[in-house]
Residue frames as a rotation matrix with the C-alpha (Angstrom) as fourth column:
MET 1
-0.012 -0.693 0.721 87.15
0.060 -0.720 -0.691 107.07
0.998 0.035 0.050 102.90
ALA 2
0.602 0.295 0.742 85.90
-0.673 -0.314 0.670 107.07
0.431 -0.903 0.009 106.51
LYS 3
0.945 -0.287 -0.154 87.81
0.324 0.876 0.356 103.85
0.033 -0.387 0.922 107.10
GLN 4
0.171 -0.933 0.317 91.05
0.677 -0.123 -0.726 105.56
0.716 0.339 0.610 106.00
LEU 5
0.110 -0.079 0.991 90.49
-0.390 -0.920 -0.030 108.43
0.914 -0.383 -0.132 108.47
ASN 6
0.890 0.302 0.340 90.34
-0.425 0.284 0.859 105.97
0.163 -0.910 0.381 111.38
GLN 7
0.677 -0.726 -0.124 93.83
0.727 0.685 -0.038 104.61
0.113 -0.064 0.992 110.73
PRO 8
0.733 -0.442 -0.518 96.63
-0.069 -0.805 0.589 106.74
-0.677 -0.396 -0.620 112.16
ILE 9
0.817 -0.575 -0.034 99.37
-0.087 -0.065 -0.994 107.82
0.570 0.815 -0.103 109.77
VAL 10
-0.395 -0.905 0.157 101.67
-0.307 -0.031 -0.951 108.26
0.866 -0.424 -0.266 112.77
SER 11
0.793 0.584 -0.171 101.27
-0.052 0.344 0.937 106.31
0.607 -0.735 0.304 115.97
MET 12
-0.380 -0.860 0.341 103.44
-0.510 -0.113 -0.853 106.88
0.772 -0.498 -0.395 119.02
LYS 13
0.646 0.641 -0.415 102.97
-0.111 0.616 0.780 104.10
0.756 -0.458 0.469 121.56
GLY 14
0.863 -0.218 -0.456 104.29
0.505 0.401 0.764 103.96
0.016 -0.890 0.456 125.13
ILE 15
0.257 -0.802 0.539 106.82
0.341 -0.447 -0.827 106.73
0.904 0.396 0.159 124.54
SER 16
0.882 -0.125 -0.454 109.03
0.418 -0.235 0.877 107.49
-0.217 -0.964 -0.155 127.51
LYS 17
0.341 -0.820 0.461 112.01
0.241 -0.398 -0.885 109.82
0.909 0.412 0.062 127.78
GLU 18
0.849 -0.161 -0.504 114.41
0.501 -0.062 0.863 110.17
-0.170 -0.985 0.028 130.65
PHE 19
0.429 -0.761 0.486 117.17
-0.108 -0.578 -0.809 112.70
0.897 0.294 -0.330 131.18
ASN 20
-0.551 -0.786 0.281 119.75
-0.407 -0.042 -0.913 111.78
0.729 -0.617 -0.297 133.83
GLY 21
-0.890 0.172 -0.422 117.38
0.400 0.739 -0.542 109.40
0.219 -0.651 -0.727 135.61
VAL 22
-0.568 0.736 -0.370 114.40
-0.096 -0.505 -0.858 111.79
-0.818 -0.452 0.357 135.58
TYR 23
-0.473 0.500 0.725 111.43
0.862 0.431 0.265 110.87
-0.180 0.751 -0.635 133.38
VAL 24
-0.813 0.244 -0.528 110.06
-0.267 -0.963 -0.035 113.83
-0.517 0.112 0.848 131.44
LEU 25
-0.031 0.822 -0.569 107.65
-0.947 0.158 0.280 111.59
0.320 0.547 0.773 129.48
LYS 26
-0.819 -0.205 0.536 106.29
-0.410 0.863 -0.297 108.28
-0.401 -0.462 -0.791 130.69
ASN 27
-0.689 0.497 0.528 104.21
0.545 0.835 -0.075 105.86
-0.478 0.237 -0.846 128.59
VAL 28
-0.275 0.547 -0.791 102.72
-0.420 -0.808 -0.413 108.47
-0.865 0.219 0.452 126.23
ASP 29
-0.348 0.280 0.895 100.46
0.810 0.570 0.137 107.47
-0.471 0.773 -0.425 123.32
PHE 30
-0.092 0.324 -0.942 99.72
-0.309 -0.908 -0.282 109.93
-0.946 0.265 0.184 120.51
ASN 31
-0.192 0.124 0.973 98.16
0.809 0.582 0.086 109.32
-0.555 0.804 -0.212 117.10
ILE 32
-0.473 0.046 -0.880 98.05
-0.424 -0.887 0.182 111.56
-0.772 0.459 0.440 114.03
TYR 33
-0.019 0.620 0.784 95.34
0.581 0.645 -0.496 110.93
-0.814 0.446 -0.373 111.44
LYS 34
-0.903 -0.232 0.361 95.19
0.426 -0.379 0.821 111.93
-0.054 0.896 0.441 107.78
GLY 35
-0.395 0.774 0.494 92.53
0.390 -0.346 0.853 114.51
0.832 0.529 -0.165 107.04
ARG 36
0.642 0.588 -0.492 92.17
0.693 -0.169 0.701 115.67
0.329 -0.791 -0.516 110.65
VAL 37
0.159 -0.560 0.813 93.47
-0.370 -0.797 -0.478 118.67
0.916 -0.225 -0.333 112.52
MET 38
0.407 -0.114 -0.906 95.33
0.712 0.662 0.237 117.36
0.573 -0.741 0.350 115.55
ALA 39
0.446 -0.264 0.855 96.29
-0.491 -0.871 -0.013 119.34
0.748 -0.414 -0.518 118.65
LEU 40
0.035 -0.508 -0.861 98.82
0.754 0.579 -0.311 118.59
0.656 -0.638 0.403 121.36
ILE 41
0.319 0.265 0.910 97.91
-0.253 -0.902 0.351 120.72
0.913 -0.342 -0.221 124.35
GLY 42
0.468 -0.141 -0.872 99.45
0.812 0.458 0.362 121.06
0.349 -0.877 0.329 127.79
GLU 43
0.968 -0.141 -0.209 101.05
0.007 -0.814 0.581 123.40
-0.252 -0.564 -0.786 130.26
ASN 44
0.430 -0.899 -0.079 104.63
-0.719 -0.288 -0.632 124.61
0.546 0.329 -0.771 129.94
GLY 45
-0.471 -0.740 0.481 106.92
-0.882 0.404 -0.241 121.73
-0.016 -0.538 -0.843 130.86
ALA 46
0.413 0.742 0.528 104.30
-0.695 0.631 -0.344 119.06
-0.588 -0.225 0.777 130.09
GLY 47
-0.271 -0.644 0.716 106.50
0.010 0.742 0.671 117.44
-0.963 0.189 -0.194 127.42
LYS 48
0.766 0.642 0.015 104.86
0.052 -0.039 -0.998 118.54
-0.640 0.765 -0.063 124.17
SER 49
0.596 -0.612 -0.520 108.08
-0.802 -0.429 -0.415 119.71
0.031 0.665 -0.746 122.54
THR 50
-0.380 -0.742 0.553 109.98
-0.741 0.601 0.298 116.71
-0.553 -0.297 -0.778 123.88
LEU 51
0.145 0.525 0.838 107.44
0.156 0.825 -0.544 114.36
-0.977 0.210 0.038 122.28
MET 52
0.962 0.229 -0.150 107.72
-0.088 -0.259 -0.962 116.14
-0.259 0.938 -0.229 118.93
LYS 53
0.238 -0.952 -0.191 111.52
-0.969 -0.247 0.023 116.16
-0.069 0.179 -0.981 119.16
ILE 54
-0.342 -0.267 0.901 111.41
-0.302 0.939 0.164 112.38
-0.890 -0.216 -0.401 119.67
LEU 55
0.600 0.667 0.441 109.14
0.243 0.373 -0.895 112.02
-0.762 0.644 0.062 116.65
THR 56
0.977 -0.160 -0.144 111.49
-0.202 -0.460 -0.865 114.04
0.072 0.874 -0.481 114.45
GLY 57
0.633 -0.750 -0.194 114.76
0.623 0.642 -0.447 112.48
0.459 0.162 0.873 115.61
VAL 58
0.297 -0.527 0.796 116.09
-0.457 -0.811 -0.366 115.39
0.839 -0.255 -0.481 117.66
TYR 59
-0.176 -0.284 0.942 115.91
-0.966 0.236 -0.110 113.23
-0.191 -0.929 -0.316 120.82
GLU 60
-0.607 -0.012 -0.794 116.11
-0.246 0.954 0.173 109.47
0.755 0.301 -0.582 121.13
LYS 61
0.451 0.831 0.325 113.25
-0.661 0.066 0.747 107.88
0.600 -0.552 0.579 123.05
THR 62
-0.490 -0.540 0.685 114.02
-0.863 0.410 -0.294 105.86
-0.122 -0.735 -0.667 126.17
GLU 63
-0.725 0.369 0.582 111.12
0.240 0.927 -0.289 103.48
-0.646 -0.070 -0.760 125.55
GLY 64
0.187 0.948 -0.257 108.24
-0.184 -0.223 -0.957 103.01
-0.965 0.227 0.133 123.15
GLU 65
-0.463 -0.228 0.856 107.56
0.715 0.474 0.513 102.66
-0.523 0.850 -0.057 119.46
ILE 66
-0.193 0.372 -0.908 106.83
-0.494 -0.836 -0.238 105.01
-0.848 0.403 0.345 116.59
LEU 67
-0.248 0.207 0.946 104.87
0.710 0.704 0.032 103.73
-0.659 0.680 -0.322 113.60
LEU 68
-0.450 0.112 -0.886 104.68
-0.566 -0.804 0.186 105.57
-0.691 0.585 0.425 110.30
GLN 69
0.093 0.645 -0.758 101.86
-0.975 0.214 0.062 104.16
0.202 0.734 0.649 108.16
GLY 70
0.907 0.412 0.089 102.04
-0.418 0.852 0.315 100.97
0.054 -0.323 0.945 110.23
LYS 71
0.541 -0.789 -0.292 105.81
0.455 0.567 -0.687 100.49
0.707 0.239 0.665 109.92
SER 72
0.739 -0.326 -0.590 108.18
0.564 -0.182 0.806 100.94
-0.370 -0.928 0.049 112.84
VAL 73
0.480 -0.609 0.632 110.55
0.327 -0.545 -0.772 103.90
0.814 0.577 -0.063 112.44
ASN 74
0.607 -0.392 -0.691 113.32
0.672 -0.212 0.710 105.37
-0.425 -0.895 0.135 114.54
PHE 75
0.791 -0.269 0.549 114.48
0.270 -0.652 -0.708 108.62
0.549 0.708 -0.443 112.97
GLN 76
0.155 -0.856 -0.493 118.08
0.988 0.134 0.078 109.52
-0.001 -0.499 0.867 113.81
ASP 77
-0.768 -0.367 -0.524 117.77
0.378 -0.921 0.092 113.18
-0.517 -0.128 0.847 112.83
THR 78
-0.005 0.829 -0.560 115.40
-0.164 -0.553 -0.817 115.73
-0.986 0.088 0.139 111.32
LYS 79
-0.478 -0.220 -0.851 116.61
-0.858 -0.093 0.506 114.97
-0.191 0.971 -0.144 107.79
GLU 80
-0.988 0.122 -0.096 115.42
0.103 0.977 0.185 111.37
0.116 0.173 -0.978 108.15
SER 81
-0.404 0.898 -0.174 112.05
0.506 0.061 -0.860 112.47
-0.762 -0.435 -0.480 109.53
GLN 82
-0.052 0.351 -0.935 111.62
-0.588 -0.767 -0.255 114.99
-0.807 0.537 0.247 106.70
ASP 83
-0.778 -0.264 -0.571 112.48
-0.622 0.459 0.635 112.29
0.095 0.848 -0.521 104.18
GLY 84
-0.863 0.499 -0.077 109.71
0.503 0.838 -0.210 110.25
-0.040 -0.221 -0.975 105.83
GLY 85
-0.279 0.779 0.561 107.26
0.468 -0.400 0.788 113.14
0.839 0.482 -0.253 105.40
ILE 86
0.617 0.471 -0.631 107.38
0.769 -0.187 0.612 114.53
0.170 -0.862 -0.477 108.95
ALA 87
-0.418 -0.707 0.571 108.52
0.446 -0.707 -0.549 118.06
0.792 0.025 0.610 109.77
PHE 88
0.343 0.431 -0.835 108.24
0.939 -0.171 0.297 120.10
-0.015 -0.886 -0.464 112.94
ILE 89
0.065 -0.275 0.959 108.28
0.223 -0.933 -0.282 123.90
0.973 0.232 0.001 113.15
HIS 90
-0.348 -0.310 -0.885 109.84
0.903 0.143 -0.405 124.78
0.252 -0.940 0.230 116.48
GLN 91
0.762 0.635 -0.127 108.32
0.635 -0.692 0.344 127.49
0.131 -0.342 -0.931 118.61
GLU 92
-0.461 -0.883 0.089 110.35
0.839 -0.466 -0.279 130.68
0.288 -0.054 0.956 118.56
LEU 93
0.469 0.707 -0.530 109.28
0.860 -0.502 0.091 133.57
-0.202 -0.498 -0.843 120.73
ASN 94
-0.168 -0.617 -0.769 112.00
0.301 -0.775 0.556 136.02
-0.939 -0.138 0.315 119.68
LEU 95
0.732 0.422 0.535 111.15
0.650 -0.197 -0.734 138.31
-0.205 0.885 -0.419 116.80
ILE 96
-0.527 -0.849 0.040 113.49
0.798 -0.479 0.365 140.48
-0.291 0.224 0.930 114.77
LYS 97
0.078 0.647 -0.758 112.01
0.392 -0.719 -0.574 143.98
-0.917 -0.252 -0.309 114.87
ASP 98
-0.383 -0.321 -0.866 113.50
-0.539 -0.684 0.492 145.06
-0.751 0.655 0.089 111.53
LEU 99
-0.998 0.054 0.022 111.79
0.052 0.643 0.764 142.20
0.027 0.764 -0.644 109.65
SER 100
-0.337 0.940 -0.050 108.19
-0.828 -0.271 0.490 141.98
0.447 0.207 0.870 108.49
ILE 101
0.228 0.525 0.820 105.76
-0.795 0.586 -0.155 139.43
-0.562 -0.617 0.551 109.92
ALA 102
0.960 0.148 -0.237 106.25
-0.269 0.709 -0.652 137.23
0.071 0.690 0.720 106.84
GLU 103
0.208 -0.965 -0.161 110.05
-0.454 0.050 -0.890 137.48
0.867 0.258 -0.427 107.13
ASN 104
-0.342 -0.275 0.899 109.92
-0.940 0.123 -0.320 136.54
-0.023 -0.954 -0.300 110.83
ILE 105
0.612 0.624 0.485 107.71
-0.573 0.773 -0.272 133.56
-0.544 -0.111 0.831 110.06
PHE 106
0.842 -0.345 -0.415 110.03
-0.231 0.465 -0.855 132.47
0.488 0.815 0.312 107.26
LEU 107
-0.130 -0.944 0.304 113.05
-0.738 -0.112 -0.665 132.86
0.662 -0.311 -0.682 109.53
């Protein structure tokens, strides 16, 4: 089993993203392993959400490769990424006061 934990389920290699000639990500590598808790940490504007949006097909990468269980993928939208077993819960800072905590989370 230890051998299986060392192989990434998702591997993002050399990911770059540019908007109007400005790179917001440049040559980023990120691996996700089965059976591990993974964290993506950085300051506001560091590119965390952009990287996850590339993974889930919201944005198209400028450069790089995404491997899912060793096979190259290029999701065109969130439906494709969900069909591949990848989902992303976007950060939402606005709460609806009339809803419970559970209802806000569900929303």
